[in-house]
C-alpha positions in Angstrom: 0.1 0.0 0.0 1.1 3.6 -0.8 0.1 6.1 1.5 0.6 10.0 1.6 0.5 11.1 5.3 0.3 14.9 5.8 0.8 16.5 9.0 -0.2 19.8 10.3 2.2 22.5 11.4 0.4 22.7 15.1 1.0 18.8 15.4 4.9 19.4 14.9 5.2 22.2 17.1 5.5 20.4 20.4 8.7 18.1 20.3 6.9 15.4 22.0 4.1 14.9 19.7 6.4 15.2 16.5 8.6 12.4 18.1 5.2 10.4 18.8 4.0 10.7 15.0 7.6 10.0 13.8 7.6 6.7 15.8 4.1 5.8 14.7 5.1 6.4 11.1 8.3 4.4 11.5 6.2 1.6 12.6 3.9 1.6 9.7 6.6 1.9 7.4 8.5 -1.4 9.1 4.9 -3.1 8.4 5.4 -2.4 4.6 3.4 0.6 3.9 5.2 2.7 1.4 4.8 6.4 3.1 5.5 9.9 1.8 5.1 12.5 4.3 4.0 16.2 3.3 3.9 18.7 6.2 2.6 22.1 7.0 4.1 24.7 9.4 1.6 27.7 9.5 1.7 28.1 13.2 5.4 28.2 13.1 5.2 30.6 10.1 2.8 33.1 11.9 5.0 33.1 14.9 8.4 33.7 12.9 6.8 36.7 11.2 4.9 38.1 14.2 8.5 38.3 15.9 9.8 40.2 13.0 6.6 42.6 13.2 4.9 41.1 9.7 1.2 40.4 10.2 0.0 37.3 8.4 -3.1 37.7 6.3 -5.4 34.9 4.9 -7.8 34.7 2.2 -10.1 31.4 2.3 -7.5 29.8 4.5 -4.5 30.6 2.2 -1.8 32.7 3.5 -1.2 36.0 1.5 2.3 35.5 0.5 4.8 38.6 -0.3 8.5 38.3 -1.1 9.2 38.8 2.6 7.0 36.1 3.5 8.3 33.9 0.9 11.8 34.2 2.4 10.2 33.0 5.7 8.5 30.1 4.1 12.0 29.0 2.8 13.5 29.6 6.1 10.8 27.8 8.2 8.8 25.3 6.1 11.4 24.1 3.9 14.3 24.6 6.9 13.4 24.3 10.4 10.1 22.3 10.3 11.1 20.0 7.6 14.5 19.0 9.1 13.1 18.8 12.8 10.7 16.5 11.5 13.5 14.6 9.5 15.5 14.4 12.5 12.6 13.0 14.4 12.0 10.2 11.9 15.6 9.4 11.9 15.6 9.0 15.8 12.6 6.6 15.3 14.8 4.4 13.0 13.8 5.6 9.5 15.9 7.0 6.7 14.2 10.0 6.1 15.1 12.7 3.4 13.8 16.1 3.5 12.9 18.1 0.4 10.5 20.2 -1.1 8.3 20.4 -4.2 11.3 22.1 -5.9 13.4 19.2 -5.7 13.4 17.2 -8.7 10.5 19.2 -9.8 8.3 17.2 -7.9 5.4 19.6 -7.8 5.5 22.0 -10.9 3.5 25.1 -9.8 1.8 28.0 -11.3 0.5 31.4 -9.7 -2.8 31.0 -8.1 -4.3 34.3 -7.9 -2.4 38.0 -8.1 -4.3 38.7 -4.8 -2.5 36.2 -2.9 1.1 37.1 -4.2 3.3 34.3 -4.3 1.1 31.6 -3.8 1.0 28.6 -6.3 -1.0 25.7 -7.1 0.0 22.4 -8.6 0.1 22.5 -12.6 2.0 19.0 -12.7 3.3 16.4 -10.3 6.4 14.4 -11.2 6.7 11.5 -8.7 9.8 10.1 -9.9 12.1 11.2 -7.1 9.7 9.9 -4.5 9.7 6.5 -6.2 13.6 6.6 -6.5 13.9 7.6 -2.9 11.4 4.9 -1.8 13.0 2.2 -3.8 16.5 2.9 -1.9 14.9 2.7 1.5 14.5 6.2 2.1 11.3 8.0 3.6 10.6 11.4 1.6 9.5 14.4 3.9 8.3 17.0 1.4 7.9 20.9 2.6 5.1 22.9 0.6 7.4 24.9 -1.5 7.3 24.4 -5.4 8.8 26.0 -8.4 7.7 26.9 -11.9 10.4 25.3 -13.9 11.8 28.8 -14.6 13.2 29.8 -11.3 10.2 31.1 -9.4 9.2 29.6 -6.2 5.9 29.5 -4.8 4.1 28.8 -1.3 1.8 26.1 -1.7 -0.9 25.2 0.7 0.1 22.0 2.5 -3.2 20.3 2.0 -3.1 21.1 -1.7 0.5 20.1 -1.9 -0.5 16.8 -0.3 -3.3 16.1 -2.4 -1.2 16.8 -5.5 1.5 14.5 -4.1 -1.0 11.7 -3.7 -2.7 12.0 -6.8 0.6 12.0 -8.9 2.3 9.5 -6.9 -1.0 7.4 -7.3 -1.3 7.0 -3.6 -3.8 4.4 -2.4 -4.7 6.4 0.7 -4.2 10.0 1.8 -4.4 10.5 5.5 -4.7 14.2 7.0 -3.6 14.4 10.5 -4.6 17.7 12.1 -5.2 19.3 15.2 -9.2 19.0 15.3 -11.3 15.7 15.6 -12.5 15.6 12.0 -14.8 17.5 9.7 -17.6 19.1 11.9 -21.3 19.9 10.9 -23.1 23.1 11.6 -23.7 21.8 15.0 -20.1 20.8 15.9 -20.4 17.1 15.7 -17.8 15.3 14.0 -19.1 13.6 10.7 -17.8 10.0 10.3 -18.6 9.9 6.6 -18.7 12.6 3.8 -18.8 12.5 0.1 -17.3 15.1 -2.2 -20.8 16.5 -2.8 -21.2 17.1 1.0 -18.0 18.6 1.1 -18.8 21.2 -1.2 -22.0 21.8 0.3 -20.3 22.5 3.8 -18.1 25.2 2.0 -21.0 26.8 0.2 -23.2 26.9 3.5 -20.1 28.4 5.4 -19.8 25.7 7.7 -16.2 24.6 6.5 -14.1 28.0 6.6 -10.6 28.9 6.8 -8.2 26.0 7.0 -11.0 23.5 6.9 -12.0 25.0 3.6 -8.8 24.7 2.1 -8.5 21.1 3.2 -11.9 20.1 1.7 -11.1 21.8 -1.4 -7.9 19.5 -1.4 -9.8 16.4 -0.5 -12.3 16.7 -3.4 -9.5 17.6 -6.0 -7.5 14.2 -4.6 -10.8 12.3 -5.3 -11.4 13.6 -8.5 -7.8 12.7 -9.5 -8.3 9.0 -8.3 -7.3 8.8 -4.9 -9.5 6.1 -3.5 -9.5 6.7 0.6 -9.2 10.0 2.4 -9.2 10.6 6.0 -9.1 13.6 8.3 -8.2 12.4 11.8 -6.9 14.1 15.1 -3.1 13.6 15.0 -3.1 13.9 18.9 -5.0 10.7 19.3 -2.9 7.8 20.7 -2.1 5.2 18.0 -4.1 7.1 15.5 -2.2 5.7 12.7 -2.2 2.0 13.9 -6.2 2.7 14.2 -6.4 4.1 10.7 -4.7 1.3 9.1 -6.6 -1.3 11.1 -9.8 0.1 9.8 -11.2 1.6 12.9 -13.6 4.6 12.4 -11.4 7.5 13.5 -12.3 11.3 12.4 -13.8 11.5 9.2 -13.5 9.1 6.0 -14.4 10.9 2.7 -15.4 9.0 -0.2 -16.3 10.0 -4.0 -20.1 8.9 -3.3 -21.9 7.6 -0.3 -20.6 4.3 1.3 -22.8 1.4 2.6 -23.3 1.6 6.2 -20.8 -0.2 7.9 -18.0 0.5 5.2 -16.0 2.6 7.7 -14.6 -0.5 9.5 
């Protein structure tokens, strides 16, 4: 099985939780799951910029990225956050390699919206580097930066990066580990199973906003591009990866169409 695991930046901010997640990833890798990790780092970015007197602005869950912000993206997301996670995985016994979407032209990006500045979206995925690393026993850890093939780099939303990597790599499963229990309805209740159509409705109705809006947009894009299984689950839950890979109902499972009752087990 090929699984793309996306780790939210908030989960990686605490060294103990980062080490725990690294150990869980290492365990699943030893069990034979081919894993690629994509990570965020929004909390770390916001803190880094605030310490330098720069206010963070967001539009529909996407960070407005000026040239100054882009410099911070390279230092924080592709730098410290990436390397801390790689170090944690190595400590857990896995030969992890840190990279970004720029490396090997893994994700080729294009500008998304002039109002967002240097924010890009995936135009093309080139997963050869992932396959090469995995075939040699290395686990790729991808930061959400991508180039356009002509020397310009973009900040790519980590959820969108994960979806693009999962689709291009032909992952069997895409798992978003986040700091919430799952996708919530208007009453604040976790929805165990959603369809792509329901995700779109949650966005249209204003129930899913900000970061969750970006996550659901990425999820529906991944479904459209052939990723079969997608989960959004709480990363701080003990043994969350073992539970998910064992078929336990954790967080929210998202499917192209409605699954039969009992299929989330």
